[in-house]
C-alpha positions as CSV (number, residue, x, y, z in Angstrom):
1,M,-8.6,-33.2,13.5
2,L,-9.1,-30.9,16.3
3,E,-11.2,-32.5,19.0
4,R,-12.4,-29.6,22.0
5,V,-12.8,-31.4,25.2
6,L,-14.9,-29.5,28.0
7,Y,-13.9,-30.5,31.5
8,H,-14.9,-30.0,35.0
9,D,-12.5,-27.1,35.8
10,H,-10.2,-27.1,39.2
11,C,-11.2,-30.5,39.5
12,F,-8.5,-33.3,40.0
13,D,-11.0,-35.8,38.5
14,G,-12.0,-33.6,35.9
15,A,-8.7,-33.3,34.7
16,A,-8.3,-36.5,35.1
17,S,-11.0,-37.6,32.5
18,A,-9.9,-35.3,30.3
19,A,-6.5,-37.0,30.6
20,Y,-7.7,-40.5,30.3
21,F,-10.1,-39.6,27.6
22,S,-7.8,-38.0,25.0
23,R,-5.5,-41.1,25.8
24,F,-8.7,-43.1,24.5
25,I,-9.6,-41.3,21.2
26,A,-5.8,-41.1,20.3
27,G,-5.4,-44.5,21.1
28,A,-8.8,-46.1,19.7
29,I,-10.5,-43.9,17.3
30,H,-8.5,-40.8,16.1
31,P,-4.7,-41.7,16.0
32,D,-4.0,-38.0,14.2
33,A,-6.4,-36.2,16.6
34,E,-4.9,-32.3,18.3
35,F,-6.5,-31.6,21.5
36,A,-7.9,-28.9,22.9
37,Y,-8.8,-28.1,26.4
38,T,-12.2,-25.7,28.1
39,G,-12.6,-26.0,31.6
40,M,-15.7,-25.0,32.5
41,A,-17.5,-24.1,36.1
42,H,-20.8,-24.2,37.6
43,G,-21.7,-20.7,38.0
44,A,-25.7,-18.9,38.0
45,S,-26.4,-19.2,34.5
46,Q,-26.2,-22.7,33.5
47,T,-25.5,-22.9,29.9
48,F,-23.8,-23.6,27.2
49,L,-22.5,-20.7,24.6
50,P,-22.7,-22.4,21.4
51,A,-19.2,-21.0,20.8
52,L,-18.1,-23.5,23.2
53,F,-18.5,-26.5,20.6
54,D,-15.8,-25.7,17.7
55,G,-13.9,-28.7,17.1
56,D,-14.1,-31.5,14.4
57,E,-15.7,-33.3,17.4
58,N,-16.5,-31.5,20.7
59,A,-16.4,-33.8,24.0
60,I,-18.1,-32.8,27.7
61,V,-16.0,-35.0,30.0
62,D,-17.2,-35.2,34.1
63,F,-19.4,-31.8,33.5
64,K,-23.6,-31.3,32.9
65,Y,-24.7,-32.8,29.6
66,S,-25.8,-30.4,26.4
67,S,-28.3,-31.0,23.3
68,D,-26.3,-28.9,21.4
69,P,-26.1,-30.7,17.7
70,R,-22.4,-30.2,17.7
71,L,-21.7,-32.5,20.8
72,T,-20.4,-36.1,19.7
73,W,-19.1,-37.1,23.2
74,W,-20.3,-37.1,26.7
75,F,-19.2,-38.9,30.3
76,D,-20.8,-37.9,33.4
77,H,-21.4,-39.4,36.8
78,H,-23.0,-37.0,38.8
79,Q,-26.9,-37.3,39.8
80,S,-27.4,-33.6,38.5
81,A,-25.9,-34.3,35.2
82,F,-29.1,-32.6,32.9
83,L,-30.1,-28.7,33.1
84,S,-33.1,-29.4,31.8
85,A,-36.1,-32.2,31.6
86,A,-35.6,-31.3,28.0
87,D,-31.7,-32.5,28.0
88,A,-32.7,-35.4,30.1
89,E,-35.0,-36.4,27.3
90,H,-32.6,-35.8,24.6
91,Y,-29.8,-38.0,26.0
92,R,-32.8,-40.8,26.2
93,N,-33.3,-40.5,22.7
94,D,-29.7,-40.6,21.4
95,R,-28.6,-43.4,19.5
96,S,-25.1,-42.7,18.6
97,G,-23.1,-44.3,22.1
98,R,-21.5,-41.5,22.6
99,K,-23.3,-40.3,25.1
100,L,-22.3,-42.1,28.5
101,Y,-24.6,-41.6,31.6
102,D,-23.5,-44.1,34.9
103,P,-23.9,-41.8,38.8
104,N,-22.6,-44.7,40.3
105,Y,-19.2,-44.3,39.3
106,K,-17.4,-42.7,42.2
107,S,-15.3,-40.8,39.7
108,C,-15.7,-40.0,35.9
109,A,-12.4,-40.9,35.2
110,S,-13.1,-44.5,36.3
111,F,-16.6,-44.6,34.0
112,I,-14.0,-43.5,31.1
113,R,-11.8,-46.4,31.7
114,T,-14.6,-48.7,32.0
115,V,-16.2,-47.8,28.6
116,A,-12.8,-47.3,26.9
117,S,-12.1,-50.9,27.9
118,E,-15.9,-52.7,27.7
119,R,-17.0,-51.0,24.3
120,F,-13.7,-50.3,23.1
121,G,-11.1,-52.5,23.3
122,F,-9.1,-50.0,25.2
123,R,-6.8,-50.1,27.7
124,A,-3.4,-47.8,29.4
125,P,-2.6,-49.5,32.2
126,D,-0.1,-46.6,33.0
127,L,-3.0,-44.5,34.0
128,D,-4.0,-46.7,36.4
129,D,-2.5,-44.8,39.5
130,L,-4.2,-41.6,38.2
131,V,-8.0,-43.4,37.7
132,D,-7.6,-45.1,41.0
133,W,-6.9,-41.5,43.3
134,S,-10.1,-40.1,41.5
135,I,-11.9,-42.6,42.9
136,V,-10.2,-41.8,45.7
137,I,-10.2,-37.8,45.8
138,D,-14.2,-37.5,43.9
139,G,-15.5,-40.5,45.6
140,A,-14.1,-39.4,49.0
141,Q,-12.2,-43.3,49.6
142,Y,-9.4,-41.8,52.2
143,S,-9.3,-43.6,55.0
144,D,-9.4,-41.0,57.2
145,A,-9.6,-37.3,57.6
146,R,-6.0,-36.7,58.4
147,T,-5.3,-38.2,54.6
148,A,-7.5,-36.1,53.5
149,V,-6.5,-33.4,55.2
150,E,-2.6,-33.5,55.4
151,M,-1.6,-33.4,51.6
152,G,1.0,-36.6,51.9
153,A,0.1,-38.1,48.5
154,P,1.5,-36.6,45.3
155,A,-2.0,-36.9,43.7
156,M,-3.2,-34.9,46.9
157,K,-0.6,-32.3,46.3
158,L,-1.1,-32.1,42.7
159,T,-5.3,-31.9,43.3
160,L,-4.2,-28.8,46.1
161,V,-2.9,-26.7,42.8
162,I,-5.5,-27.4,40.4
163,E,-8.4,-26.8,43.0
164,A,-6.8,-23.5,44.1
165,A,-4.5,-22.2,41.0
166,Q,-6.1,-19.1,38.7
167,G,-7.0,-19.7,35.4
168,S,-6.8,-22.6,34.0
169,E,-3.5,-22.7,32.2
170,V,-1.5,-24.9,34.7
171,V,-4.9,-27.3,34.5
172,Q,-4.5,-27.7,30.8
173,K,-1.2,-28.4,31.7
174,A,-1.8,-30.5,34.4
175,I,-4.2,-32.9,31.5
176,R,-1.7,-33.1,29.1
177,W,1.0,-34.2,31.7
178,M,-1.4,-36.6,33.3
179,Q,-1.8,-38.8,29.4
180,R,1.8,-39.3,29.8
181,R,3.7,-39.2,33.2
182,N,3.2,-40.5,36.6
183,L,2.0,-38.4,39.8
184,K,5.2,-37.8,40.8
185,E,6.7,-36.7,38.3
186,I,4.4,-34.2,37.3
187,V,4.3,-32.7,40.8
188,E,8.3,-32.0,40.7
189,E,7.8,-29.8,37.7
190,P,9.3,-26.7,39.1
191,E,5.9,-24.8,38.0
192,I,3.7,-27.0,40.2
193,R,6.5,-26.6,43.2
194,A,6.6,-23.3,43.0
195,L,2.1,-23.1,43.2
196,Y,1.9,-25.9,46.0
197,E,4.4,-24.0,48.7
198,P,2.0,-21.2,49.0
199,L,-0.7,-23.0,48.4
200,Y,-0.3,-25.6,51.0
201,Q,0.4,-22.0,53.6
202,R,-2.4,-21.0,52.7
203,H,-4.1,-24.3,52.8
204,L,-2.7,-24.4,56.7
205,D,-4.1,-20.8,57.2
206,S,-7.4,-22.2,56.2
207,I,-7.5,-24.6,58.7
208,E,-7.3,-22.2,61.1
209,I,-9.5,-19.8,59.8
210,I,-12.7,-22.4,59.5
211,R,-11.4,-23.6,62.9
212,D,-12.1,-20.1,64.1
213,I,-15.6,-19.3,62.5
214,S,-17.4,-22.9,62.5
215,L,-21.0,-23.5,63.9
216,E,-21.2,-26.8,65.1
217,D,-24.6,-27.9,66.4
218,R,-26.7,-31.2,66.3
219,G,-23.8,-32.9,63.9
220,V,-24.1,-29.7,61.5
221,V,-20.9,-27.6,61.2
222,F,-21.7,-24.3,59.3
223,F,-19.0,-21.4,58.4
224,D,-19.5,-18.1,55.8
225,L,-15.8,-17.1,54.4
226,A,-17.5,-14.1,52.8
227,G,-15.2,-11.7,52.5
228,R,-12.1,-13.6,53.4
229,D,-10.8,-14.4,50.3
230,M,-11.1,-17.9,50.6
231,E,-13.6,-19.8,48.2
232,G,-10.9,-23.0,47.5
233,Y,-10.7,-25.0,50.5
234,N,-10.3,-28.8,51.4
235,K,-13.5,-30.1,51.5
236,F,-12.6,-32.3,54.5
237,I,-11.0,-30.1,57.1
238,P,-14.3,-29.1,58.3
239,Y,-14.3,-33.5,59.2
240,Y,-10.8,-32.9,60.3
241,L,-11.8,-30.1,62.7
242,F,-15.4,-31.8,64.2
243,P,-14.8,-35.8,63.8
244,D,-18.2,-36.1,65.4
245,S,-20.1,-34.0,63.3
246,T,-22.3,-35.4,60.1
247,Y,-22.5,-32.6,57.6
248,T,-20.9,-29.2,56.6
249,V,-22.6,-26.4,55.2
250,S,-20.8,-23.4,53.9
251,V,-20.8,-19.8,51.8
252,S,-18.2,-18.5,49.9
253,C,-17.7,-15.6,47.2
254,S,-15.9,-15.0,44.2
255,S,-15.7,-12.9,41.5
256,F,-18.2,-14.7,39.3
257,R,-20.7,-16.7,42.0
258,T,-21.7,-16.7,45.2
259,K,-21.6,-20.4,46.2
260,I,-23.2,-22.5,48.9
261,S,-21.5,-25.8,49.5
262,V,-22.8,-28.9,50.8
263,G,-21.2,-32.1,51.9
264,S,-21.1,-35.1,54.5
265,N,-18.9,-36.7,56.6
266,P,-17.2,-39.9,54.9
267,W,-16.4,-41.3,58.4
268,A,-19.5,-40.2,60.2
269,V,-20.7,-42.4,63.4
270,E,-24.1,-41.3,61.8
271,T,-24.7,-42.6,58.3
272,P,-26.4,-39.4,56.4
273,K,-29.6,-39.8,55.6
274,H,-29.8,-36.8,53.3
275,N,-29.6,-36.9,49.4
276,L,-27.5,-33.4,49.2
277,A,-28.2,-33.3,45.2
278,T,-31.3,-33.7,45.5
279,I,-31.9,-30.7,48.7
280,C,-29.6,-28.5,46.0
281,E,-31.5,-29.2,42.8
282,R,-34.0,-27.4,44.9
283,Y,-31.9,-24.3,44.5
284,G,-31.1,-24.6,41.1
285,G,-27.7,-26.6,42.2
286,G,-26.9,-30.1,42.4
287,G,-24.3,-32.7,42.2
288,H,-23.7,-36.0,44.2
289,A,-26.0,-38.0,47.3
290,K,-23.4,-37.4,50.1
291,V,-22.2,-33.9,48.4
292,G,-23.4,-30.5,46.3
293,A,-23.7,-26.8,46.1
294,I,-25.6,-24.6,44.6
295,S,-24.0,-21.4,42.4
296,L,-25.5,-17.8,42.9
297,P,-24.7,-14.9,40.8
298,P,-22.2,-12.8,42.4
299,G,-24.0,-10.2,45.2
300,E,-26.4,-12.9,45.9
301,L,-25.0,-13.0,49.7
302,E,-28.1,-12.5,51.6
303,K,-29.6,-14.3,49.4
304,A,-27.2,-17.5,49.9
305,R,-26.8,-17.2,53.1
306,R,-30.7,-17.2,53.8
307,I,-30.5,-20.5,51.5
308,A,-27.9,-21.9,54.0
309,A,-29.7,-21.2,56.7
310,E,-32.9,-23.2,55.3
311,I,-30.2,-26.3,54.4
312,V,-28.2,-26.5,57.8
313,A,-31.7,-26.4,59.4
314,Q,-33.1,-29.7,57.3
315,L,-30.3,-31.5,57.7
316,K,-30.2,-31.2,61.4
317,S,-33.5,-33.0,61.0
318,Q,-33.7,-36.5,62.0
319,R,-36.0,-37.3,59.1
320,S,-34.4,-39.2,56.0
321,V,-34.9,-36.6,52.6
322,Q,-34.8,-38.9,49.1
C-alpha cells in the first residue's frame, strides 16, 4: 500500500516528523507500506489541491489541517493549525483517533513520538537523538545564540542544507536516511557535504548582510532582504548580532511568495510579551507564540513592507498582546 506523507518542507522538524511517522507506520500499522513524500510550503493561497491525496492512506505532519475525506493521519503542533473555523470544527468532530493536535509540544516529531508510544506501543529509541534535536531546533532550545548560529553540531549542518537547498529532492533523501541512520552519518554523505560547503559560506555572508542593513529600535530589529536573493537565513542571526533585542521582523521575496517573518529572542533579557502567532493571524499568517510568518503573493512587496512596519510599531509597544 502507498502511504502519502505531506510534510512541512525545508524544515528540520518537518523532515524529522516525516521520518518518525514513517517508522511508526511501518513498525506498528502497515509493515508493507511504501512511502511517498510531498513537501508543503506556506503560501499566499492556503489550499490543499485534491491531487495531493493520492495514496491508499494520506498523512499530514507538521503542517496545517485538511478536511479532505481522504486524509487518514494528521499531526501538528502549531497554534495556527487550521485554515478556517470550518476546518477546526471538522477536526473537533473527528472520531478516527488518527488526527492529533497539541500546540504545547516544542516539535511535531516529539509529539508523534509520544503518541506512537502511548497509544500504539511503538518506540524507536535509535531515533531519540533525531527527535531531541527537533525539539532544540524547532523549539529554539539552544543554550545561546552562538550555538544556534555557528553550526557546530551535525544536526545544525543538516538543518542548513534542509532549509536552503533548492527543491525537495535532497530533503526527501534526508527523510529516508533519517529513518535508519544517525545525523553524523547523514551529514557525511557526499551529496550533503557538497551542498553544505557553499551554503555555509552563504550563511557567513548573510550574517554580514543582516549586520549591515538591520535597524534596531526599542528592542525590535528590522531588516528588508528584498532584492538580495536571500529568503532563507538562520533566524537566530539577529539575536547573535543584537543580543539585547527582544524581537525581529524581516521582509523577503521569492518566486512563489512575499514573506514577513516575525520572531522573538529566546535569550532576551526582557521576556517577550506578544503572541506572534496571534499578530500574524490578523494578516492571514500564523505560527507559534514566539515565532510566526505571513505569506503574500509574489510582487506584493510594498504591502509586505506596510504590514512589517505595523508589526514593528506594535512590538515596540510595552502593552501585552494576547
